[in-house]
C-alpha positions in Angstrom: 0.0 0.0 0.0 2.9 2.4 0.8 4.2 2.0 -2.8 0.9 3.5 -4.1 1.4 6.6 -1.9 5.0 6.9 -3.1 3.9 6.8 -6.7 1.6 9.7 -6.0 4.6 12.0 -5.1 7.0 10.9 -7.9 7.6 13.2 -10.9 7.6 10.2 -13.3 5.8 7.3 -11.7 5.5 5.2 -14.8 8.9 3.6 -14.9 9.3 3.4 -11.1 10.9 0.2 -9.8 10.6 -0.9 -6.1 12.6 -3.7 -4.4 11.4 -7.2 -5.3 11.7 -8.4 -1.7 9.8 -7.1 1.3 13.0 -7.6 3.3 14.3 -4.4 1.7 11.8 -2.4 3.7 12.0 -1.1 7.3 8.5 -1.5 8.7 7.5 -0.2 12.1 4.1 -0.7 13.7 3.0 2.6 15.4 -0.2 1.3 17.0 -3.8 2.1 16.2 -3.6 0.4 12.8 -0.7 2.7 11.7 2.7 1.8 10.2 5.8 3.6 9.1 7.5 2.1 6.1 11.0 3.2 4.8 12.4 2.0 1.5 13.8 3.0 -1.8 12.6 3.4 -5.4 14.4 3.8 -8.7 12.5 6.4 -10.8 13.1 9.0 -13.4 13.9 12.5 -12.3 12.8 15.7 -14.2 15.6 15.2 -16.8 14.7 11.5 -17.5 17.6 10.0 -15.7 16.9 7.0 -13.4 17.9 7.8 -9.8 17.4 6.0 -6.5 15.5 7.8 -3.8 14.8 6.8 -0.2 11.3 7.4 1.0 9.3 7.2 4.1 5.5 6.6 4.3 3.0 6.5 7.1 -0.1 4.4 6.4 -3.2 3.8 8.5 -6.1 1.5 8.1 -9.6 1.9 9.4 -10.4 -1.2 11.4 -12.8 -3.5 9.7 -12.5 -1.8 6.3 -10.2 -1.9 3.3 -9.7 1.8 3.4 -6.2 3.2 3.7 -4.8 6.6 4.2 -1.2 7.6 3.9 1.5 10.1 3.1 4.9 9.6 1.5 8.0 11.8 1.6 11.0 11.4 -0.7 14.5 11.8 0.6 16.9 12.4 -2.3 
């Protein structure tokens, strides 16, 4: 789910490439159905060059629903 929120903040989300393994992510449960996930993505910058960026995302789920909210921040 966090990857979806990361795609929302990328300049060029179409060619984005996330790690193939979930072991590449740092996931911390914050309580109250909320998690912080940290990872990286390879995506194009404004000049079309592929660069690796670290990101952090906080996601929350409403209990008993499939509804998620979240916010991602890129760290270049």
